[in-house]
mmCIF file of the C-alpha atoms, coordinates in Angstrom:
data_MODEL
# 
_entry.id   MODEL 
# 
loop_
_atom_site.group_PDB 
_atom_site.id 
_atom_site.type_symbol 
_atom_site.label_atom_id 
_atom_site.label_alt_id 
_atom_site.label_comp_id 
_atom_site.label_asym_id 
_atom_site.label_entity_id 
_atom_site.label_seq_id 
_atom_site.pdbx_PDB_ins_code 
_atom_site.Cartn_x 
_atom_site.Cartn_y 
_atom_site.Cartn_z 
_atom_site.occupancy 
_atom_site.B_iso_or_equiv 
_atom_site.pdbx_formal_charge 
_atom_site.auth_seq_id 
_atom_site.auth_comp_id 
_atom_site.auth_asym_id 
_atom_site.auth_atom_id 
_atom_site.pdbx_PDB_model_num 
ATOM 1   C CA . GLN A 1 1   ? 95.595  100.460 114.037 1.00 0.00 ? 1   GLN A CA 1 
ATOM 2   C CA . ARG A 1 2   ? 98.912  101.668 112.650 1.00 0.00 ? 2   ARG A CA 1 
ATOM 3   C CA . ARG A 1 3   ? 97.579  105.125 112.582 1.00 0.00 ? 3   ARG A CA 1 
ATOM 4   C CA . VAL A 1 4   ? 97.146  105.161 116.360 1.00 0.00 ? 4   VAL A CA 1 
ATOM 5   C CA . GLN A 1 5   ? 100.625 103.752 117.244 1.00 0.00 ? 5   GLN A CA 1 
ATOM 6   C CA . GLY A 1 6   ? 102.298 107.056 117.592 1.00 0.00 ? 6   GLY A CA 1 
ATOM 7   C CA . TYR A 1 7   ? 99.556  108.281 120.062 1.00 0.00 ? 7   TYR A CA 1 
ATOM 8   C CA . PHE A 1 8   ? 100.025 105.148 122.108 1.00 0.00 ? 8   PHE A CA 1 
ATOM 9   C CA . HIS A 1 9   ? 103.791 105.766 122.280 1.00 0.00 ? 9   HIS A CA 1 
ATOM 10  C CA . LEU A 1 10  ? 103.298 109.239 123.629 1.00 0.00 ? 10  LEU A CA 1 
ATOM 11  C CA . LEU A 1 11  ? 100.050 108.953 125.726 1.00 0.00 ? 11  LEU A CA 1 
ATOM 12  C CA . GLU A 1 12  ? 99.671  112.739 125.807 1.00 0.00 ? 12  GLU A CA 1 
ATOM 13  C CA . LYS A 1 13  ? 96.797  115.074 125.454 1.00 0.00 ? 13  LYS A CA 1 
ATOM 14  C CA . ASP A 1 14  ? 98.381  117.576 122.938 1.00 0.00 ? 14  ASP A CA 1 
ATOM 15  C CA . VAL A 1 15  ? 100.280 116.258 119.934 1.00 0.00 ? 15  VAL A CA 1 
ATOM 16  C CA . LEU A 1 16  ? 101.922 118.003 117.066 1.00 0.00 ? 16  LEU A CA 1 
ATOM 17  C CA . ILE A 1 17  ? 102.301 116.186 113.732 1.00 0.00 ? 17  ILE A CA 1 
ATOM 18  C CA . ARG A 1 18  ? 104.865 117.046 111.147 1.00 0.00 ? 18  ARG A CA 1 
ATOM 19  C CA . CYS A 1 19  ? 104.514 115.717 107.584 1.00 0.00 ? 19  CYS A CA 1 
ATOM 20  C CA . ARG A 1 20  ? 105.618 116.514 104.012 1.00 0.00 ? 20  ARG A CA 1 
ATOM 21  C CA . GLU A 1 21  ? 103.878 119.595 102.557 1.00 0.00 ? 21  GLU A CA 1 
ATOM 22  C CA . THR A 1 22  ? 102.483 117.463 99.715  1.00 0.00 ? 22  THR A CA 1 
ATOM 23  C CA . ASP A 1 23  ? 101.034 114.950 102.230 1.00 0.00 ? 23  ASP A CA 1 
ATOM 24  C CA . LYS A 1 24  ? 99.170  117.631 104.233 1.00 0.00 ? 24  LYS A CA 1 
ATOM 25  C CA . ASP A 1 25  ? 95.572  116.675 103.071 1.00 0.00 ? 25  ASP A CA 1 
ATOM 26  C CA . LEU A 1 26  ? 96.203  112.963 103.416 1.00 0.00 ? 26  LEU A CA 1 
ATOM 27  C CA . THR A 1 27  ? 97.759  113.537 106.936 1.00 0.00 ? 27  THR A CA 1 
ATOM 28  C CA . GLN A 1 28  ? 94.662  115.556 108.068 1.00 0.00 ? 28  GLN A CA 1 
ATOM 29  C CA . GLU A 1 29  ? 92.420  112.557 106.927 1.00 0.00 ? 29  GLU A CA 1 
ATOM 30  C CA . ALA A 1 30  ? 94.565  110.076 108.759 1.00 0.00 ? 30  ALA A CA 1 
ATOM 31  C CA . VAL A 1 31  ? 94.687  112.255 111.920 1.00 0.00 ? 31  VAL A CA 1 
ATOM 32  C CA . THR A 1 32  ? 90.848  112.541 112.026 1.00 0.00 ? 32  THR A CA 1 
ATOM 33  C CA . ILE A 1 33  ? 90.392  108.739 111.923 1.00 0.00 ? 33  ILE A CA 1 
ATOM 34  C CA . ALA A 1 34  ? 93.331  108.149 114.282 1.00 0.00 ? 34  ALA A CA 1 
ATOM 35  C CA . THR A 1 35  ? 91.927  110.595 116.828 1.00 0.00 ? 35  THR A CA 1 
ATOM 36  C CA . GLU A 1 36  ? 88.559  108.977 116.748 1.00 0.00 ? 36  GLU A CA 1 
ATOM 37  C CA . GLU A 1 37  ? 90.102  105.512 117.102 1.00 0.00 ? 37  GLU A CA 1 
ATOM 38  C CA . TYR A 1 38  ? 92.269  106.649 120.012 1.00 0.00 ? 38  TYR A CA 1 
ATOM 39  C CA . LYS A 1 39  ? 89.372  108.104 121.842 1.00 0.00 ? 39  LYS A CA 1 
ATOM 40  C CA . LYS A 1 40  ? 87.311  104.848 121.476 1.00 0.00 ? 40  LYS A CA 1 
ATOM 41  C CA . LEU A 1 41  ? 90.218  102.735 122.723 1.00 0.00 ? 41  LEU A CA 1 
ATOM 42  C CA . THR A 1 42  ? 91.398  104.831 125.581 1.00 0.00 ? 42  THR A CA 1 
ATOM 43  C CA . ASN A 1 43  ? 88.376  106.951 126.525 1.00 0.00 ? 43  ASN A CA 1 
ATOM 44  C CA . MET A 1 44  ? 90.829  109.897 126.457 1.00 0.00 ? 44  MET A CA 1 
ATOM 45  C CA . ASP A 1 45  ? 90.790  113.092 124.550 1.00 0.00 ? 45  ASP A CA 1 
ATOM 46  C CA . ILE A 1 46  ? 93.660  114.105 122.365 1.00 0.00 ? 46  ILE A CA 1 
ATOM 47  C CA . HIS A 1 47  ? 94.217  117.375 120.636 1.00 0.00 ? 47  HIS A CA 1 
ATOM 48  C CA . THR A 1 48  ? 96.250  116.850 117.387 1.00 0.00 ? 48  THR A CA 1 
ATOM 49  C CA . PHE A 1 49  ? 97.712  119.765 115.550 1.00 0.00 ? 49  PHE A CA 1 
ATOM 50  C CA . ILE A 1 50  ? 99.390  119.517 112.112 1.00 0.00 ? 50  ILE A CA 1 
ATOM 51  C CA . ASP A 1 51  ? 102.505 121.672 111.864 1.00 0.00 ? 51  ASP A CA 1 
ATOM 52  C CA . THR A 1 52  ? 101.931 124.185 108.968 1.00 0.00 ? 52  THR A CA 1 
ATOM 53  C CA . ASN A 1 53  ? 105.146 126.181 109.695 1.00 0.00 ? 53  ASN A CA 1 
ATOM 54  C CA . VAL A 1 54  ? 107.717 123.346 109.430 1.00 0.00 ? 54  VAL A CA 1 
ATOM 55  C CA . TYR A 1 55  ? 107.265 120.463 107.014 1.00 0.00 ? 55  TYR A CA 1 
ATOM 56  C CA . LEU A 1 56  ? 109.333 117.282 106.593 1.00 0.00 ? 56  LEU A CA 1 
ATOM 57  C CA . SER A 1 57  ? 111.814 117.223 103.699 1.00 0.00 ? 57  SER A CA 1 
ATOM 58  C CA . LYS A 1 58  ? 110.641 116.569 100.207 1.00 0.00 ? 58  LYS A CA 1 
ATOM 59  C CA . ASP A 1 59  ? 113.407 113.980 99.975  1.00 0.00 ? 59  ASP A CA 1 
ATOM 60  C CA . LEU A 1 60  ? 111.562 111.653 102.405 1.00 0.00 ? 60  LEU A CA 1 
ATOM 61  C CA . ALA A 1 61  ? 109.408 108.900 100.897 1.00 0.00 ? 61  ALA A CA 1 
ATOM 62  C CA . GLY A 1 62  ? 106.569 109.704 103.377 1.00 0.00 ? 62  GLY A CA 1 
ATOM 63  C CA . GLY A 1 63  ? 105.395 109.288 107.014 1.00 0.00 ? 63  GLY A CA 1 
ATOM 64  C CA . VAL A 1 64  ? 105.059 111.592 109.836 1.00 0.00 ? 64  VAL A CA 1 
ATOM 65  C CA . GLU A 1 65  ? 106.993 112.765 112.993 1.00 0.00 ? 65  GLU A CA 1 
ATOM 66  C CA . ILE A 1 66  ? 104.815 113.143 116.088 1.00 0.00 ? 66  ILE A CA 1 
ATOM 67  C CA . PHE A 1 67  ? 105.842 115.516 118.889 1.00 0.00 ? 67  PHE A CA 1 
ATOM 68  C CA . ALA A 1 68  ? 104.527 116.097 122.433 1.00 0.00 ? 68  ALA A CA 1 
ATOM 69  C CA . GLN A 1 69  ? 105.595 118.231 125.367 1.00 0.00 ? 69  GLN A CA 1 
ATOM 70  C CA . ASN A 1 70  ? 107.012 121.023 123.190 1.00 0.00 ? 70  ASN A CA 1 
ATOM 71  C CA . GLY A 1 71  ? 109.165 118.629 121.274 1.00 0.00 ? 71  GLY A CA 1 
ATOM 72  C CA . LYS A 1 72  ? 110.717 116.794 124.260 1.00 0.00 ? 72  LYS A CA 1 
ATOM 73  C CA . LEU A 1 73  ? 109.050 113.713 123.165 1.00 0.00 ? 73  LEU A CA 1 
ATOM 74  C CA . ARG A 1 74  ? 109.239 112.571 119.491 1.00 0.00 ? 74  ARG A CA 1 
ATOM 75  C CA . VAL A 1 75  ? 108.092 109.520 117.588 1.00 0.00 ? 75  VAL A CA 1 
ATOM 76  C CA . LEU A 1 76  ? 109.626 109.029 114.128 1.00 0.00 ? 76  LEU A CA 1 
ATOM 77  C CA . ASN A 1 77  ? 107.320 107.250 111.847 1.00 0.00 ? 77  ASN A CA 1 
ATOM 78  C CA . THR A 1 78  ? 108.730 107.803 108.425 1.00 0.00 ? 78  THR A CA 1 
ATOM 79  C CA . LEU A 1 79  ? 109.679 105.085 105.930 1.00 0.00 ? 79  LEU A CA 1 
ATOM 80  C CA . GLU A 1 80  ? 113.380 105.906 106.358 1.00 0.00 ? 80  GLU A CA 1 
ATOM 81  C CA . SER A 1 81  ? 113.286 105.743 110.157 1.00 0.00 ? 81  SER A CA 1 
ATOM 82  C CA . ARG A 1 82  ? 111.336 102.359 109.915 1.00 0.00 ? 82  ARG A CA 1 
ATOM 83  C CA . LEU A 1 83  ? 113.925 101.054 107.416 1.00 0.00 ? 83  LEU A CA 1 
ATOM 84  C CA . GLU A 1 84  ? 116.763 102.025 109.688 1.00 0.00 ? 84  GLU A CA 1 
ATOM 85  C CA . GLN A 1 85  ? 115.152 100.416 112.649 1.00 0.00 ? 85  GLN A CA 1 
ATOM 86  C CA . ILE A 1 86  ? 114.748 97.112  110.795 1.00 0.00 ? 86  ILE A CA 1 
ATOM 87  C CA . SER A 1 87  ? 118.390 97.222  109.509 1.00 0.00 ? 87  SER A CA 1 
ATOM 88  C CA . TYR A 1 88  ? 119.641 97.451  113.085 1.00 0.00 ? 88  TYR A CA 1 
ATOM 89  C CA . GLN A 1 89  ? 117.447 94.518  114.189 1.00 0.00 ? 89  GLN A CA 1 
ATOM 90  C CA . MET A 1 90  ? 118.842 92.427  111.183 1.00 0.00 ? 90  MET A CA 1 
ATOM 91  C CA . VAL A 1 91  ? 122.559 92.943  111.924 1.00 0.00 ? 91  VAL A CA 1 
ATOM 92  C CA . PRO A 1 92  ? 122.894 89.754  114.060 1.00 0.00 ? 92  PRO A CA 1 
ATOM 93  C CA . GLN A 1 93  ? 121.161 87.717  111.476 1.00 0.00 ? 93  GLN A CA 1 
ATOM 94  C CA . LEU A 1 94  ? 123.250 89.078  108.671 1.00 0.00 ? 94  LEU A CA 1 
ATOM 95  C CA . ARG A 1 95  ? 126.397 88.591  110.667 1.00 0.00 ? 95  ARG A CA 1 
ATOM 96  C CA . GLU A 1 96  ? 125.478 84.911  111.230 1.00 0.00 ? 96  GLU A CA 1 
ATOM 97  C CA . ASP A 1 97  ? 124.579 84.386  107.491 1.00 0.00 ? 97  ASP A CA 1 
ATOM 98  C CA . LEU A 1 98  ? 127.928 85.920  106.358 1.00 0.00 ? 98  LEU A CA 1 
ATOM 99  C CA . PHE A 1 99  ? 130.354 84.601  108.880 1.00 0.00 ? 99  PHE A CA 1 
ATOM 100 C CA . GLY A 1 100 ? 128.638 81.585  110.490 1.00 0.00 ? 100 GLY A CA 1 
ATOM 101 C CA . GLY A 1 101 ? 127.477 81.089  114.035 1.00 0.00 ? 101 GLY A CA 1 
ATOM 102 C CA . ASN A 1 102 ? 129.603 82.115  117.035 1.00 0.00 ? 102 ASN A CA 1 
ATOM 103 C CA . SER A 1 103 ? 130.052 79.432  119.613 1.00 0.00 ? 103 SER A CA 1 
ATOM 104 C CA . ASN A 1 104 ? 130.976 82.164  122.177 1.00 0.00 ? 104 ASN A CA 1 
ATOM 105 C CA . ARG A 1 105 ? 127.759 84.043  121.770 1.00 0.00 ? 105 ARG A CA 1 
ATOM 106 C CA . LYS A 1 106 ? 125.524 83.624  124.822 1.00 0.00 ? 106 LYS A CA 1 
ATOM 107 C CA . PHE A 1 107 ? 122.575 85.989  124.127 1.00 0.00 ? 107 PHE A CA 1 
ATOM 108 C CA . TYR A 1 108 ? 120.284 86.018  121.051 1.00 0.00 ? 108 TYR A CA 1 
ATOM 109 C CA . ASP A 1 109 ? 118.187 89.217  121.314 1.00 0.00 ? 109 ASP A CA 1 
# 
């Protein structure tokens, strides 16, 4: 299911996937499976292309970036981007753990 998440975020027919050069074969396998899953779940065709001109940095731990509409839409699905997202979500909890609760706080998102 996680393989298909990026497709559902975009809901586009043509998708470009960028990965690390070392992950090219693994990404191709995952794309094949994800494309089949997407077609089964949505009854929609999707054309997925792996970018062989531009690769993600070798410094990244892994993952992919998914693009649609000539780069206008982008889904970041790298380990670093997921960790960054989680860190932002944890800030309120960390603040409370470090400094205690705030009686003036009205919203807990």
